[in-house]
C-alpha positions in Angstrom: -291.8 160.9 86.3 -293.3 160.1 89.7 -293.6 156.5 88.6 -290.0 156.4 87.6 -289.0 157.9 91.0 -291.1 155.2 92.7 -289.6 152.4 90.6 -286.0 153.6 91.5 -286.4 154.3 95.1 -289.1 151.9 96.3 -288.5 148.5 94.5 -290.2 146.6 97.3 -293.4 148.8 96.9 -293.4 148.0 93.2 -293.1 144.3 93.8 -295.9 144.4 96.4 -298.4 146.0 94.1 -298.6 144.3 90.7 -300.7 147.1 89.1 -298.1 149.6 90.1 -295.4 147.4 88.7 -297.2 147.1 85.4 -297.7 150.8 85.2 -294.0 151.4 85.8 -293.1 148.8 83.2 -295.4 150.4 80.6 -294.1 153.9 81.3 -290.5 152.8 81.1 -291.1 150.9 77.8 -292.8 153.9 76.3 -290.1 156.3 77.3 -287.3 154.0 76.1 -288.8 153.3 72.6 -286.5 156.0 71.1 -283.4 154.6 72.8 -281.2 152.4 70.7 -280.6 149.7 73.3 -283.6 147.2 73.7 -284.3 144.8 76.6 -286.5 141.7 76.2 -287.2 138.6 78.2 -287.0 135.3 76.3 -286.5 131.6 77.0 -283.8 129.5 75.4 -285.4 126.4 73.9 -282.0 124.9 72.9 -281.1 124.3 76.5 -283.3 122.2 78.8 -282.7 122.0 82.6 -282.8 118.7 84.5 -286.3 119.6 85.7 -287.5 119.9 82.1 -287.9 123.7 82.4 -286.2 126.4 80.4 -284.1 129.2 81.7 -285.4 132.8 81.2 -282.9 135.2 79.6 -282.5 138.9 79.4 -282.0 139.6 75.7 -280.0 142.9 75.0 -280.1 144.3 71.5 -277.8 147.3 70.7 -276.0 148.5 67.6 -277.4 145.6 65.5 -275.9 143.1 67.9 -277.7 140.8 70.4 -276.5 139.1 73.6 -278.3 137.1 76.2 -277.8 137.0 80.0 -279.4 134.2 82.1 -281.7 135.2 85.0 -282.4 133.1 88.1 -285.9 132.2 86.8 -287.0 129.1 84.9 -290.3 127.8 83.6 -292.1 125.4 81.3 -292.1 126.4 77.7 -295.9 125.9 77.6 -296.3 128.5 80.3 -294.2 131.2 78.6 -296.2 134.1 77.1 -293.7 135.2 74.4 -295.3 138.5 73.4 -295.6 139.8 77.0 -292.4 138.2 78.4 -294.3 136.8 81.3 -295.1 133.4 82.8 -298.7 132.1 82.6 -300.3 131.7 86.1 -303.5 130.3 87.4 -304.7 126.7 87.4 -303.4 126.1 83.8 -300.1 127.8 84.3 -297.0 127.8 86.6 -298.1 127.7 90.3 -295.1 130.0 91.1 -296.0 132.6 88.5 -297.1 135.2 91.1 -293.5 135.0 92.5 -291.6 134.7 89.3 -293.3 137.4 87.3 -292.5 140.3 89.7 -288.9 139.1 89.8 -288.7 139.2 86.0 -290.4 142.6 85.9 -287.8 143.9 88.4 -284.9 142.6 86.3 -286.2 144.1 83.1 -287.2 147.4 84.8 -283.8 147.8 86.4 -282.1 147.4 83.0 -284.4 149.8 81.2 -284.1 152.4 84.0 -280.3 152.3 83.7 -280.6 152.8 80.0 -282.8 155.8 80.5 -280.6 157.4 83.2 -277.4 157.2 81.1 -278.5 157.5 77.4 -275.3 159.2 76.2 -273.1 156.7 78.1 -275.1 153.7 76.7 -275.1 155.0 73.2 -271.2 154.8 73.1 -271.1 151.2 74.5 -270.8 148.0 72.6 -273.3 145.3 73.4 -270.7 143.5 75.6 -270.0 146.7 77.5 -273.8 147.2 77.9 -274.2 143.7 79.3 -271.4 144.4 81.9 -272.9 147.8 82.8 -276.5 146.5 83.2 -275.7 143.4 85.1 -273.2 144.7 87.7 -274.2 145.0 91.3 -275.5 148.2 92.7 -272.4 148.6 94.9 -270.2 148.3 91.8 -272.3 150.4 89.5 -270.2 152.8 87.6 -266.9 151.5 89.0 -265.8 149.7 85.8 -265.9 152.9 83.8 -265.1 155.2 86.6 -261.7 156.8 85.9 -260.5 156.8 89.5 -261.5 153.2 90.2 -259.9 152.0 87.0 -256.8 154.2 87.5 -256.3 152.6 91.0 -256.6 149.2 89.4 -253.9 150.1 86.9 -251.7 151.5 89.7 -252.0 148.2 91.6 -251.1 146.2 88.5 -248.0 148.3 87.8 -246.8 148.0 91.4 -247.2 144.2 91.2 -245.1 144.2 88.1 -242.3 146.1 89.8 -242.9 149.3 87.8 -243.0 151.4 90.9 -241.8 154.6 89.3 -244.6 154.4 86.6 -247.1 153.7 89.3 -246.0 156.7 91.3 -246.3 159.0 88.3 -249.7 157.7 87.6 -250.7 158.4 91.2 -249.6 162.0 90.7 -251.7 162.3 87.6 -254.7 160.8 89.3 -254.4 163.2 92.2 -254.1 166.2 89.8 -257.3 165.1 88.0 -259.0 164.6 91.4 -258.1 168.1 92.4 -259.5 169.4 89.2 -262.8 167.4 89.4 -263.3 168.0 93.1 -265.0 164.7 93.4 -264.0 161.0 93.2 -266.6 160.3 90.5 -265.6 160.7 86.9 -266.9 158.4 84.2 -264.4 157.9 81.4 -267.2 158.6 78.8 -267.2 162.2 80.1 -263.6 162.7 79.1 -263.8 164.3 75.7 -261.9 166.9 73.7 -263.6 169.8 75.5 -262.9 168.2 78.9 -259.2 167.9 78.0 -259.0 171.5 76.9 -260.6 172.7 80.2 -258.3 170.5 82.3 -255.2 171.7 80.4 -256.2 175.3 80.9 -256.9 174.7 84.6 -253.4 173.2 85.1 -251.7 176.2 83.4 -253.6 178.9 85.3 -253.9 177.3 88.8 -251.0 178.1 91.1 -249.0 175.0 92.3 -249.5 174.5 96.1 -246.3 174.7 98.0 -245.4 171.6 100.0 -242.5 173.0 101.9 -242.7 172.8 105.7 -240.4 174.0 108.4 -239.6 170.9 110.5 -238.0 173.0 113.2 -241.0 175.3 113.6 -242.8 174.8 116.9 -246.6 174.3 116.9 -248.7 177.3 117.5 -249.3 180.6 115.9 -246.5 182.0 113.9 -245.9 185.8 113.6 -245.7 187.0 110.0 -242.7 188.9 108.9 -243.4 192.2 107.1 -241.2 194.4 105.0 -240.9 198.2 105.3 -244.1 198.7 103.3 -246.1 196.4 105.6 -246.3 193.6 103.1 -245.8 189.9 103.9 -242.0 189.4 103.5 -242.3 185.6 103.4 -245.0 185.4 100.8 -243.8 183.6 97.8 -244.8 184.4 94.2 -247.3 181.8 92.8 -245.8 179.1 90.6 -247.6 177.6 87.6 -247.2 174.4 85.6 -245.3 174.5 82.3 -246.8 173.2 79.1 -244.5 170.2 79.2 -245.7 169.4 82.8 -249.3 169.4 81.6 -248.3 167.2 78.7 -246.9 164.7 81.1 -250.3 164.4 82.9 -252.1 164.1 79.6 -249.8 161.3 78.4 -250.5 159.2 81.5 -254.3 160.0 81.2 -254.1 158.8 77.6 -252.4 155.6 78.6 -255.2 154.8 81.1 -257.9 155.4 78.4 -256.0 153.2 75.9 -255.9 150.5 78.5 -259.6 150.9 79.2 -260.3 150.6 75.5 -258.3 147.4 75.3 -260.4 146.0 78.2 -263.6 146.8 76.2 -264.8 149.3 78.9 -265.1 152.3 76.7 -265.1 153.2 73.0 -264.6 156.9 73.0 -261.1 158.1 72.4 -260.8 161.9 72.9 -257.1 162.0 71.8 -258.0 161.3 68.2 -258.6 165.0 67.6 -257.0 166.5 70.7 -253.3 167.0 70.4 -251.0 167.1 73.4 -249.1 170.4 73.2 -245.5 170.7 74.1 -242.8 173.4 74.1 -239.1 173.3 73.5 -237.4 172.5 76.8 -235.0 175.0 78.2 -231.4 174.3 77.3 -229.8 172.1 80.1 -226.4 172.1 78.5 -223.6 173.4 80.7 -220.6 175.1 79.3 -217.1 173.7 79.7 -216.3 176.6 82.0 -219.2 175.8 84.3 -218.2 172.1 84.5 -214.6 173.0 85.3 -215.8 175.5 88.0 -217.9 172.7 89.6 -215.0 170.3 89.4 -212.6 172.8 91.1 -215.1 174.0 93.7 -214.0 173.7 97.3 -216.9 172.0 99.2 -218.1 173.6 102.3 -220.0 170.6 103.6 -219.7 166.8 103.2 -222.9 166.8 101.1 -221.4 169.3 98.7 -218.3 167.1 98.4 -220.3 164.0 97.5 -222.5 166.0 95.1 -219.5 167.5 93.3 -217.7 164.0 93.1 -220.9 162.2 91.9 -221.5 164.9 89.3 -218.0 164.5 87.9 -218.1 160.7 88.1 -221.3 160.8 85.9 -219.4 163.0 83.4 -216.4 160.6 83.3 -218.7 157.6 82.8 -220.5 158.7 79.6 -223.1 160.7 81.5 -224.4 157.7 83.3 -227.9 157.9 84.8 -227.9 158.3 88.6 -230.2 155.3 89.1 -227.8 153.1 87.2 -224.8 154.4 89.1 -226.5 154.0 92.5 -227.5 150.4 92.0 -224.3 149.2 90.3 -222.9 146.0 92.0 -219.1 145.4 92.4 -219.3 142.4 90.1 -220.2 144.7 87.2 -216.7 146.0 87.4 -214.7 143.7 85.1 -211.1 144.4 84.1 -211.4 148.2 84.8 -214.6 148.3 82.8 -218.2 148.7 83.9 -220.5 146.2 82.1 -224.2 146.5 82.8 -227.6 147.0 81.3 -229.3 150.3 81.6 -232.3 150.2 83.9 -234.5 152.4 81.7 -233.9 150.8 78.3 -232.0 147.5 79.0 -229.3 148.7 76.6 -225.9 147.1 77.3 -223.1 149.4 78.5 -219.4 148.6 78.4 -217.6 151.7 79.8 -213.8 151.9 80.3 -213.0 153.3 83.8 -210.6 156.1 83.1 -208.1 157.3 85.7 -210.3 160.2 86.8 -213.3 158.0 87.3 -211.3 155.3 89.0 -210.0 157.7 91.7 -213.6 158.7 92.6 -214.8 155.1 92.6 -212.0 154.2 95.0 -212.9 157.0 97.3 -216.5 155.8 97.6 -216.0 152.0 97.2 -218.8 150.0 98.8 -219.2 146.4 100.0 -222.6 145.3 98.7 -222.7 147.9 95.9 -220.0 149.6 93.8 -220.5 152.8 95.9 -221.2 152.7 99.6 -224.2 155.2 99.3 -226.4 152.2 98.5 -224.9 149.5 100.8 -227.9 149.7 103.1 -230.6 150.6 100.7 -234.2 149.3 100.8 -233.3 146.4 98.5 -231.0 145.0 101.3 -233.7 145.2 104.0 -235.2 142.0 105.3 -238.5 143.8 105.6 -239.7 147.0 104.1 -241.4 148.0 107.4 -238.4 147.8 109.7 -236.1 150.8 109.3 -232.6 149.9 108.1 -229.6 150.7 110.1 -227.0 153.0 108.5 -223.3 152.5 108.9 -222.9 156.0 107.5 -225.0 159.1 107.6 -224.9 159.4 103.8 -226.4 156.0 103.0 -229.8 156.2 101.4 -232.9 154.0 100.9 -233.1 154.5 97.2 -231.8 156.5 94.3 -234.7 159.0 94.7 -233.6 160.1 98.2 -230.0 160.0 97.1 -230.8 162.1 94.0 -232.7 164.6 96.1 -229.6 165.2 98.3 -227.4 165.5 95.3 -229.5 168.0 93.5 -230.1 170.1 96.7 -226.3 170.2 97.2 -225.6 171.0 93.5 -227.9 174.0 93.8 -225.9 175.1 96.9 -222.8 174.9 94.8 -224.5 176.8 92.0 -225.4 179.6 94.4 -221.9 179.7 96.0 -220.3 179.9 92.5 -222.8 182.5 91.4 -223.4 180.7 88.1 -226.8 182.3 87.5 -228.0 179.5 85.3 -231.5 179.9 83.8 -232.6 176.5 85.2 -231.8 174.6 88.5 -228.5 172.7 88.5 -229.3 169.0 88.7 -227.6 165.7 87.9 -229.8 165.5 84.8 -227.7 168.2 83.2 -224.7 165.8 83.0 -226.1 163.8 80.1 -227.1 166.9 78.1 -223.8 168.5 78.7 -221.8 165.4 78.0 -223.5 165.0 74.6 -223.2 168.7 73.8 -219.4 168.9 74.6 -218.7 165.7 72.7 -220.3 167.2 69.6 -218.3 170.5 70.1 -215.0 168.7 70.1 -215.9 166.8 66.9 -217.2 163.4 68.1 -219.7 161.9 65.7 -223.4 161.6 66.5 -223.2 157.8 66.1 -220.4 157.6 68.7 -222.3 159.9 71.1 -225.4 157.8 70.7 -223.4 154.7 71.5 -221.9 156.3 74.6 -225.3 157.5 75.9 -226.8 154.0 75.4 -229.5 155.2 72.9 -231.1 152.4 70.8 -230.2 152.4 67.2 -232.7 150.6 64.9 -230.1 150.2 62.1 -227.7 148.3 64.4 -228.0 144.6 64.7 -228.5 143.0 68.1 -225.0 141.5 68.1 -223.6 144.8 66.9 -223.3 146.3 70.4 -220.9 143.5 71.4 -218.3 144.4 68.7 -215.1 145.5 70.4 -214.4 148.1 67.7 -217.5 150.0 68.8 -216.4 150.1 72.4 -212.9 151.2 71.4 -214.4 154.1 69.5 -216.4 155.0 72.6 -213.3 154.7 74.8 -211.3 157.1 72.5 -214.2 159.6 72.4 -214.6 159.6 76.2 -210.8 160.1 76.7 -210.9 162.9 74.3 -213.7 164.6 76.3 -211.9 164.2 79.6 -208.7 165.6 78.2 -210.6 168.5 76.9 -212.0 169.1 80.4 -208.5 168.9 81.9 -206.8 171.1 79.4 -206.1 174.6 80.5 -208.5 177.1 78.8 -205.5 179.3 77.7 -203.9 176.3 75.9 -207.2 175.6 74.2 -207.3 179.2 72.8 -203.8 178.9 71.5 -204.6 175.6 69.8 -207.7 177.1 68.2 -205.8 180.1 67.0 -203.2 177.8 65.3 -206.0 175.9 63.6 -207.5 179.1 62.3 -204.1 180.2 60.9 -203.7 177.0 59.0 -207.2 177.4 57.5 -206.5 181.0 56.4 -202.9 180.6 55.3 -202.3 181.0 51.5 -201.6 177.8 49.5 -198.0 177.2 48.6 -197.3 177.1 44.9 
C-alpha cells in the first residue's frame, strides 16, 4: 500500500527512479488482476506516421468491449516489445526509450490506479464511459459524473432555452440535495434506491428553515418576547415538507439522471425499483358561497381591491392561469374575444369576454399589455440590469412578483372574511373551483376540459378551431356566471321546484 501511496502522491519520484516505477507497476497490475477493466499498451500497425513510426495506444477492455486511446508517444515497430508494452532501448533500440518508457508507465499506472480507487464506479461503466473517466484531466476528474456539476450544466442549458421556471425549480432541487449531502461532491453512481429512501426520509423529518425577515428591524440585538409562562412568544412551530413536496424534488432528480443516461455518463437507474410516493392533494375547491363573499368583499387597501378583481376576472375567463393573464397583449383581444395560446401547454384559447369580465378589463386596461400591471415588466426593459421605471406603484417585473402580491392580499381577504379554509387562499384555487362548480351545475366533462384548455388526444388538431366547440364553451361559461350572480334564495326555490317535479306522481 505504501507503493500505491507513493505512486499517487509522488509521480515525479516514480519517474526519476525506474526501479521504483517498475515496482509500482507490478504491484498495481497484481492488485488489478481481479478487476474487470484491463489496461494495455499497444501500437496500431494500420496507421503509419509521416516519420515512419507508429503511435502507441492505451487499449481499454471492459465488459467484453475494447477501445483504444492514442498517447503522445510513437516508436518504430521493430523497437516495440509487445509482451511488456515497452520500447526497446540501448544501441539496437530507440535512443529516446529512457524518456518514452517512463511516460508510458505513468499513463498506464494512472489508468490502473483510477480503476483500483473506484472499483464499484468502474464496474457500472460502459467502455466509452471508462475511456472518458480515465482520460479526463485531474482538475476535471469526477466532474462529468458529479451530480452538482452536471446539474449546473443542465440549469445553464435550460436558461439558454428560455425555460427559466424549470431552471429555477431545478436549482431549488439541487440546493435541497446539497443541504442533505453537506458537501458539493456527489457522484451519480452513489445515488441508489437506499440513498433515495434516506433522502426522502430526511426531507420529511427535517424542519423547513424560515426565510422571513423583518425589513424594518434595526441591526443589533433584539429582545425576545416571552409569554406569561416565560416561553418564547415569537417562536414558530416547525414546519415540515409534505409527501408531494418531496415527490417534486425526486421528479427533478429523476430528470437529471435520465439526462445523464442519455449522455452515456451513467448506467445505473435507481428509479427502476424505487417508486415516487405521492398523496392526494387537499381539496382546493371553493364553494359558491365563498366565491360570492370574495366578490362582494369591501377592500380595505388598493392591493386587496386588485386581488379581488383579478380573482374574479380569472373566474369569468374560464379559470385562466395568472401567467397567461399577466402577459396578454391588447392585440389578443379580437371582437370581444380573447384568442391566445396557453403558455404552459400551447393549447389555443378562444374565450368570449362576458359583461362581467369586460368591466374588469376596462378598469385595468393597459397600453403595452392588456392589463397595466405588466406595462413596465422586465420584458419591456432595455437591459435587465437597469431598474425599470414604474408609472404606477402596482406595476410588476413579472408574473411571479405579481402573483405573490395577489396571494398575500387574498389571504388578507380570507382572514377578514373569517373563511377558515383548510388551505391558504391563492389564485390557483380559481381553476379548481371553476371546474368543480361547472360540474355541479351540469356542464359536461368534455366542455369543462375544453374551457380549461386541457389537451384531448381524441380530438383532431383542427377540432379546436370548430366554432361549435367555442359556442358550447361560451354557453357553459355564461351559465356559470349566471349561477354566481343568482341570489342563493332563488337557487333554493328553483331546486325545490325541481325536486317536486321529480317526486310528483305520474298523471294517468
